[in-house]
Structure formats: C-alpha cells, structure tokens
C-alpha positions in Angstrom: 1.3 0.1 3.8 1.6 3.6 5.0 -0.8 5.4 7.3 -1.8 7.3 4.2 -3.5 4.2 2.7 -3.2 0.5 2.3 -1.0 -1.8 0.2 -2.7 -5.2 0.4 -5.3 -5.8 -2.4 -8.0 -6.7 0.1 -8.4 -3.0 0.8 -8.0 -2.1 -2.9 -10.7 -4.6 -3.8 -13.1 -2.9 -1.4 -12.2 0.4 -3.0 -13.0 -1.0 -6.5 -16.1 -2.7 -5.4 -15.0 -6.3 -5.1 -16.3 -7.3 -2.1 26.0 -10.5 15.2 22.7 -9.2 14.7 20.1 -8.4 17.2 17.9 -11.5 17.1 14.1 -11.6 16.8 12.0 -13.2 19.5 11.5 -16.9 19.2 8.2 -17.9 17.6 5.6 -19.2 20.1 5.7 -22.8 18.7 6.3 -24.8 15.5 3.6 -26.1 13.2 3.7 -27.8 9.8 2.7 -26.0 6.7 0.7 -27.4 3.8 3.0 -29.2 1.4 3.6 -27.7 -2.0 5.7 -27.9 -5.1 8.8 -26.3 -3.6 9.0 -27.6 0.1 12.4 -26.3 0.8 11.5 -22.7 -0.3 8.2 -23.0 1.5 9.8 -24.0 4.8 12.3 -21.2 4.4 9.6 -18.7 3.7 7.8 -19.6 6.9 11.1 -19.4 8.9 11.8 -16.0 7.4 8.3 -14.8 8.3 8.5 -16.1 11.8 11.9 -14.5 12.4 10.8 -11.3 10.6 7.7 -10.7 12.7 10.0 -10.8 15.7 12.0 -7.8 14.6 10.3 -4.6 15.9 10.6 -2.6 12.8 8.5 0.3 14.1 9.5 4.0 13.8 11.2 5.6 16.8 13.2 4.3 19.7 14.1 0.7 19.5 13.5 0.4 15.7 15.1 -2.8 14.5 14.8 -2.3 10.8 18.6 -2.1 10.3 18.9 -5.4 12.3 16.1 -7.0 10.2 17.8 -5.9 6.9 21.1 -7.3 8.2 19.5 -10.6 9.0 18.0 -10.8 5.5 21.4 -10.0 3.9 22.9 -12.8 5.9 20.3 -15.2 4.7 20.9 -14.2 1.0 24.6 -14.4 1.4 24.4 -17.9 2.9 22.2 -18.9 -0.1 25.1 -17.9 -2.4 24.4 -14.3 -3.3 27.5 -12.1 -3.3 27.8 -9.8 -0.3 29.0 -7.2 -2.7 25.6 -7.3 -4.4 23.6 -6.6 -1.2 23.5 -3.1 0.3 22.1 -2.4 3.8 22.3 1.3 4.6 21.1 3.2 7.7 18.9 6.2 7.3 18.2 7.9 10.7 16.5 5.3 12.9 15.7 3.0 10.0 17.4 1.4 7.0 16.9 0.1 3.5 18.1 -3.0 1.6 19.1 -3.5 -2.0 19.8 -7.0 -3.3 20.9 -7.7 -6.9 20.4 -11.0 -8.7 22.8 -10.5 -11.6 21.7 -11.1 -15.1 23.8 -12.5 -17.9 22.9 -10.2 -20.8 25.7 -8.1 -22.3 23.3 -5.8 -24.2 22.3 -3.5 -21.4 18.8 -4.8 -20.8 17.0 -2.8 -18.2 16.5 -4.6 -14.9 13.4 -5.7 -13.2 12.8 -4.0 -9.8 10.9 -5.6 -7.0 9.8 -3.3 -4.2 8.5 -3.8 -0.7 9.0 -2.5 2.8 10.4 -3.9 6.0 8.7 -1.6 8.5 5.4 -2.1 10.2 2.9 0.1 12.0 3.0 0.3 15.8 1.3 -2.4 17.8 0.7 -2.2 21.6 1.0 -5.6 23.2 -1.6 -4.8 25.8 -4.2 -4.4 23.1 -3.5 -7.7 21.4 -4.6 -11.2 22.3 -1.0 -12.3 21.5 2.3 -10.5 21.6 2.4 -8.7 18.2 6.1 -9.2 17.9 6.2 -12.9 18.5 5.0 -15.1 15.6 2.3 -17.5 16.5 1.1 -20.3 14.2 -2.5 -21.3 15.1 -5.5 -22.6 13.3 -3.8 -22.4 9.9 -2.8 -18.8 10.3 0.4 -16.9 11.2 -0.3 -14.1 13.6 1.8 -11.0 14.4 2.5 -7.5 13.3 3.5 -7.6 9.7 1.9 -11.0 9.1 0.0 -9.3 6.3 1.6 -5.9 5.8 4.0 -6.9 4.6 6.5 -9.4 5.9 4.5 -12.3 4.4 5.1 -11.2 0.8 8.6 -10.1 1.6 9.5 -13.6 3.0 8.0 -15.5 0.1 9.8 -13.3 -2.4 13.2 -13.7 -0.7 12.5 -17.5 -0.5 11.6 -17.5 -4.2 14.8 -15.7 -5.2 16.8 -18.2 -3.2 14.9 -21.1 -4.8 15.7 -19.7 -8.3 19.3 -19.5 -7.4 19.2 -23.0 -5.9 17.8 -24.2 -9.3 20.6 -22.5 -11.1 18.3 -20.0 -12.9 20.3 -17.4 -14.7 18.2 -14.3 -15.7 19.2 -12.3 -18.7 18.1 -9.1 -16.9 19.2 -8.1 -13.4 16.5 -8.6 -10.8 16.9 -5.9 -8.1 15.1 -6.2 -4.8 14.4 -2.8 -3.2 13.2 -2.9 0.4 12.4 0.4 2.1 12.4 1.0 5.8 9.7 3.6 6.5 6.9 3.1 4.0 4.4 3.3 6.9 5.6 6.8 7.8 7.8 9.3 6.0 9.0 7.3 3.0 12.4 8.9 3.2 14.1 5.6 2.4 11.8 5.1 -0.5 12.7 8.5 -1.9 16.4 7.6 -1.6 15.8 4.3 -3.4 13.8 5.9 -6.2 16.5 8.6 -6.6 19.2 5.9 -7.0 17.2 3.3 -8.9 14.8 4.7 -11.6 16.0 3.1 -14.9 14.1 -0.2 -15.1 11.9 -2.2 -17.5 9.3 -2.1 -14.8 8.8 -2.4 -11.1 6.8 -5.2 -9.4 5.4 -4.0 -6.1 4.7 -7.0 -3.8 2.9 -4.6 -1.4 0.0 -4.0 -3.8 -2.6 -5.9 -5.8 -3.7 -9.4 -4.9 -6.8 -11.6 -4.8 -10.0 -11.7 -2.9 -11.9 -14.8 -1.7 -15.5 -14.8 -0.8 -16.4 -16.0 2.7 -16.9 -19.6 1.3 -13.3 -19.5 0.0 -14.2 -19.1 -3.7 -11.9 -16.7 -5.7 -13.7 -13.6 -6.8 -11.1 -11.4 -8.5 -7.4 -10.6 -8.8 -6.3 -7.0 -9.1 -3.1 -5.7 -10.6 -2.4 -2.3 -9.1 -1.5 0.1 -11.8 -2.3 3.5 -10.1 -2.7 5.1 -6.8 -4.1 8.3 -5.5 -1.8 11.0 -4.1 -2.0 11.5 -0.3 -2.1 15.0 1.1 -3.0 16.5 4.5 -4.0 20.1 4.7 -4.2 22.1 8.0 -6.9 24.8 8.1 -6.4 27.4 10.8 -8.5 30.3 12.1 -7.3 32.7 14.9 -9.0 35.3 17.0 -8.0 37.6 19.9 -10.2 35.5 22.2 -11.6 36.9 25.4 -14.0 36.1 28.2 -16.8 33.6 27.4 -19.3 35.9 29.2 -18.9 38.5 26.5 -19.1 36.5 23.2 -18.3 38.1 19.9 -19.5 37.4 16.4 -15.9 36.6 15.4 -15.3 33.1 16.8 -12.5 30.8 15.5 -14.6 27.6 16.1 -17.6 28.9 14.3 -15.5 30.1 11.4 -13.8 26.7 11.2 -17.2 24.9 11.4 -18.5 27.0 8.5 -15.4 26.2 6.5 -15.8 22.5 7.1 -19.4 22.5 6.1 -18.5 24.0 2.8 -15.8 21.4 2.2 -18.2 18.6 3.2 -20.7 19.9 0.6 -18.2 20.2 -2.2 -17.6 17.5 -4.8 -14.5 17.4 -6.9 -15.0 16.9 -10.6 -15.6 13.3 -11.7 -12.6 11.7 -13.4 -11.7 8.4 -15.0 -8.5 6.9 -16.4 -7.4 3.6 -18.1 -7.1 1.8 -14.8 -10.4 2.8 -13.2 -12.3 2.4 -16.5 -11.1 -1.3 -16.6 -11.8 -1.9 -13.0 -15.3 -0.4 -13.0 -16.1 -2.3 -16.2 -15.1 -5.6 -14.5 -17.0 -4.7 -11.3 -20.2 -4.1 -13.2 -20.3 -7.8 -14.1 -20.9 -8.7 -10.4 -22.7 -5.6 -9.1 -26.4 -5.3 -8.3 -28.5 -4.0 -11.2 -28.6 -0.4 -10.0 -24.9 -0.2 -9.4 -24.0 -2.1 -12.5 -26.0 0.4 -14.6 -24.3 3.3 -12.9 -20.9 1.8 -13.5 -21.6 1.3 -17.2 -23.0 4.7 -17.7 -20.1 6.3 -15.8 -17.5 4.4 -17.9 -19.3 5.6 -21.0 -19.6 9.2 -19.8 -17.9 10.4 -16.6 -19.9 13.6 -16.8 -23.1 11.6 -16.3 -24.1 13.3 -13.0 -26.8 10.7 -12.1 -24.4 7.8 -12.6 -21.6 9.6 -10.6 -24.1 10.3 -7.8 -24.9 6.6 -7.4 -21.2 5.6 -7.3 -20.3 8.5 -4.9 -23.1 7.4 -2.5 -21.1 4.3 -1.8 -17.9 4.6 0.3 -16.3 1.7 -1.5 -16.7 3.5 -4.9 -16.4 7.2 -4.2 -12.6 7.1 -4.2 -12.6 5.7 -7.8 -14.5 8.6 -9.2 -12.1 11.5 -8.5 -10.4 13.4 -5.7 -11.8 13.3 -2.2 -11.2 15.5 0.8 -12.5 14.9 4.3 -12.0 16.4 7.7 -10.2 14.0 10.0 -9.0 16.0 13.1 -9.9 19.1 15.0 -8.1 21.1 17.7 -9.8 24.2 19.1 -9.9 26.4 22.2 -7.8 26.6 25.3 -10.2 26.8 28.2 -14.0 26.1 28.8 -14.6 29.7 30.0 -12.7 31.5 27.3 -13.4 32.4 23.7 -11.2 30.3 21.3 -8.1 32.0 20.1 -7.3 29.3 17.7 -9.2 26.5 15.8 -7.4 24.0 13.6 -8.7 21.2 11.4 -6.8 18.6 9.4 -8.4 17.7 6.0 -7.1 14.6 4.4 -7.2 14.4 0.6 -6.8 11.4 -1.7 -6.0 13.0 -5.1 -6.7 11.5 -8.4 -3.6 10.6 -10.5 -2.6 13.6 -12.7 -4.0 16.2 -10.4 -1.5 18.5 -8.6 -1.5 18.9 -4.9 -1.3 22.6 -5.2 -4.4 22.7 -7.3 -6.3 20.9 -4.6 -5.1 23.3 -2.0 -6.2 26.2 -4.3 -9.7 24.6 -4.7 -10.1 24.2 -0.9 -9.2 27.9 -0.4 -11.7 28.9 -3.1 -14.5 26.6 -1.7 -14.1 28.1 1.8 -13.8 31.6 0.5 -12.8 33.1 3.8 -9.7 35.3 3.7 -9.2 34.8 7.5 -8.4 31.1 6.9 -4.8 30.0 6.7 -4.1 26.7 4.9 -0.9 24.8 4.3 0.0 21.3 3.3 1.5 19.1 6.1 4.6 17.4 4.7 3.8 13.7 4.4 6.5 12.7 1.9 3.8 11.9 -0.7 4.2 12.7 -4.4 1.8 13.0 -7.2 2.2 10.3 -9.9 0.3 9.4 -13.0 -1.1 5.9 -13.6 1.2 3.4 -15.1 0.3 2.3 -18.6 -1.4 -1.0 -18.9 1.0 -3.6 -20.3 -0.7 -6.4 -22.2 2.4 -8.6 -21.8 2.3 -8.2 -18.0 -1.4 -8.7 -17.8 -1.1 -11.8 -19.9 1.7 -13.2 -17.7 -0.1 -12.4 -14.4 -3.3 -14.0 -15.9 -1.3 -17.1 -16.8 0.2 -17.3 -13.3 -3.1 -16.8 -11.4 -5.0 -19.2 -13.6 -2.6 -22.0 -12.8 -4.3 -21.9 -9.4 -7.7 -20.4 -10.1 -8.7 -20.9 -13.8 -11.0 -18.3 -15.1 -10.8 -15.8 -12.1 -11.1 -12.2 -13.5 -7.8 -10.3 -13.7 -8.4 -6.6 -13.5 -6.2 -3.4 -13.2 -7.0 -1.4 -10.1 -6.3 1.9 -8.6 -5.5 2.1 -4.9 -7.1 4.8 -2.9 -4.0 4.8 -0.7 -0.3 5.0 -1.5 2.6 2.6 -1.6 6.3 2.8 -2.4 5.3 2.7 -6.1 4.4 6.3 -5.8 8.0 7.5 -5.7 9.1 5.2 -8.6 6.1 6.2 -10.8 6.9 9.8 -10.1 10.4 9.1 -11.7 8.9 7.4 -14.7 9.2 3.8 -13.6 6.1 1.8 -14.7 5.0 0.1 -11.4 2.5 -2.7 -10.8 1.2 -4.2 -7.6 1.1 -8.0 -8.0 0.9 -9.6 -4.5 -0.3 -13.2 -5.2 -2.1 -13.6 -1.8 -5.8 -14.4 -2.0 -7.7 -13.6 1.3 -11.2 -13.2 2.6 -12.3 -9.8 3.7 -12.9 -11.2 7.1 -9.2 -12.0 7.4 -8.0 -8.5 6.6 -6.4 -7.1 9.8 -3.4 -5.2 8.3 -2.6 -2.2 10.6 -5.2 -3.5 13.1 -5.4 -5.8 16.1 -4.4 -9.5 15.8 -3.0 -9.2 12.3 -2.9 -12.6 10.5 -2.6 -14.4 7.2 -3.4 -18.0 6.2 -0.2 -20.1 5.9 -1.9 -21.8 2.9 -0.8 -18.8 0.8 2.9 -19.6 1.1 3.1 -22.4 -1.5 1.1 -20.7 -4.2 2.9 -17.4 -3.7 6.2 -19.0 -4.4 4.9 -20.7 -7.5 3.4 -17.4 -8.7 6.6 -15.3 -8.1 8.8 -18.0 -9.6 6.6 -18.0 -12.8 6.5 -14.2 -13.1 10.2 -13.6 -12.5 11.5 -16.3 -14.8 9.3 -15.0 -17.6 10.1 -11.3 -17.2 13.8 -11.7 -16.6 14.5 -14.2 -19.4 
C-alpha cells in the first residue's frame, strides 16, 4: 500500500471502527506449513512468498521489480500458461506484469481483473531484528518486507491461478492479473495499466479488504473495500524579505504560517456519507459502546446531526469516515537562528471523501486561511479522485459464502479505506473495484510498512480456498 495510505484491511478496519534472472536471497531456513485442502498450491505459495521477499522491489537504485516480475512470469509459464499471454514491461526503474488466463466464451464476456502490486516500502536492515529482504519462518509467521503488504496475497493468488490450471478449470471469462510496480510511490505503472485495461466486469483488488481477529483469535468482521479517499498533499508557503533578528518586524513568515495552520486545524469539512460508509457504520454500531453506537445510528439517519458527527470526529478511528480531513504533517522554515525567516513552508495532507474534487479542497483551504500572502499548490502524488464503487449484491453474496465456509456467521461489511490503493486508477476509469484480501489477522500483528513485518503462515491455506471459490464463481 502506498505512502498515501494502507491497503490491508487491518488498517481499514481500524478506520471503520473494528477494532537468467537476478535471484532473490535464499530464505533463512525451511519450516512446514499447516496442511490444507490443496497442499501442492499451499507449498508453492510459500515458496513464491519466500522467494518474493528476497527481491528488493524498492524504488530507486537497485530496484528488482523487473527481476521479480520476470521470475513470476517464469513460474506461470512453467505451470502451462502461454508466454504470449504474459507481459512484463519496464517503466523507468520499475516494471509491471500482466498475465491472462484465457476464457472460453465466444460472446465477448467482459473479463475479471485482479490487481495487486509487486513493490514494497523501503526497509533498512540496521533497524530490523532480521534482514528485511531475507524471508524467515519462525513461530508460525513469515517475516520480511512484503510479508503483509503485499507479497503474501500476491503469492497465494498466483498459486491459486496455477492450481486452477492444474485442475483443468476453463473459465468462460478471461481472468487478467494486473501487477503494478510502484503502488507505494508514484503509481505510474498503475496509471499505465488502467489506461490499457479498463473494460471489465469488475476488478478484485487483493491489496484491500480482509478480516480482523480479536486478540483471542476470534473473527470479528470481514470488510469488502468498495471505496477509498483521494490522497492529496498541499504545500503552503509564506515569504518575507527577512533581515536581522535584532530588528524584528510584524511581518514574519513563521508567524504567518502558524496562524494559517491554526485556522486549518480549527476547520472541519462538511459531514458526508455514502452507500459504503452508511453500511459500515451501521455494522459497527452493533459492537460499539452505547455512546458511540448511538452516535453512529444518528449519523447514519442524518449526517447533518452535529452532535452525532462531533462524537464520531472525536475518535481518530472514525473521523476519516465522516468526510474530508486535512492535517499539517511537515514544516520547513527559516535559514539561520539569528535571521528573520525569509520563507516558511508547511505540507498539509488531505484525505478527500469520494466525489469531492481536489481543486475544491484547495480552494477551501485558501478561503479558510484568508491570507493573500499565502501561496498554495498541490504536490503531484499521482493520486486521482474516484467515486465509490456500487455495492454488488452478487459479489457480497459470493464473498459471504466464501468467508462463511471458514468462519460461519462473521459479519461481512462494505468499507471505505482512508488511504489509497491501485483501485483508485481503475475506479477513475469506470471499473467497479473491490478489495477482497481473505487474510484474517489480529491488530497486534499489523506491521505493514513498519519494522519486522510479518504474517501468520496459517492464512495460506484458507486464502487459496477463498480465491479459488471466488474466481471459479465469477469467471464461469
């Protein structure tokens, strides 16, 4: 998941209130995995994940995303996929992969897209207990950069596609795997993929959605990501002539910036709700404490209920579900301790509610500050505004069926991510996109983007069962 947010559902759940190729490094050591229904696919998924972690798919010098994509292509070709149906293309220092599982229909059925990303955020070995780019299996977990975000789901999906081919499954619709190479940064490969592939029945994003376990290991909820907020960074700048600090002036760039940030901190964007957040807040109310549950129900009934909105917005885990948010995240000011500042700059990060234009948020910030001396511009992040995908009863029913095979009765709810994923670009081009990662995890195991990233190996087997069920049903 990109720096602009998170893709795994653990983070989404918090936001909604539920609690010839360059070779990868050899894994530290071998360990058995829990047996499941498809042992050959499960073993292959673990091998893919161990090898995948070893590819340093980080932006910049030494980026091995192209090598990783080439490795995955080789695995698919060895499994019987046609090399002509698999594209690996370099884009700058990274790459993307497209793999087609050809359908049999002659009536031009729209394909099913599957999206994910091969890149990971940077990890400095000196900060980790283990080498982040050497897979380690220990205490039932696999450790390493990408163990959660998102080489785990990528590996289980590839293993599932190979398992389906091994079984002789012939989908009526094409299944097209779209793996980007810079989701964590600029998303230029995602933009290219969405430009070339935007005519589908739907897109399944394996970097979004998912399940939460409580600390006792009991399933709490499963979320289907149907919307995400737009990411935007704005740079606010004040400049002055400066001068000697012994002769201060009323005009001071730092003071002007401070006043501007105070006004932004005090401002609240209008409360909003959509089909996705209405459903997720309704579901969350069933398990919330009485005060919060009442606020959720009142807000769902009337988003203009200021008291209900205030209760929700007082909680960091809910505020992002009630509308656009903007917050100062960085400041740079002054050039010497004994000189008046000539320049003061702040970065304000905004997570914009679906349907709201980035330009409108910039205009609002300008109006809120109300200082003609301030210059404001958007920092290019590659983000796009996109509306929520329509809830599909057929997909929700299918996901419910697949999840309840493992955890009967667990609530299945649509959720909106406060961050952004590859789905953003496809939604912007009209492709209905849904995050459906089948991984269930405890909040205490959520280390994506952080130190000592890990995921339980016990999720391998049920992930393959889940993906197999969903793909066979949707592509038939």
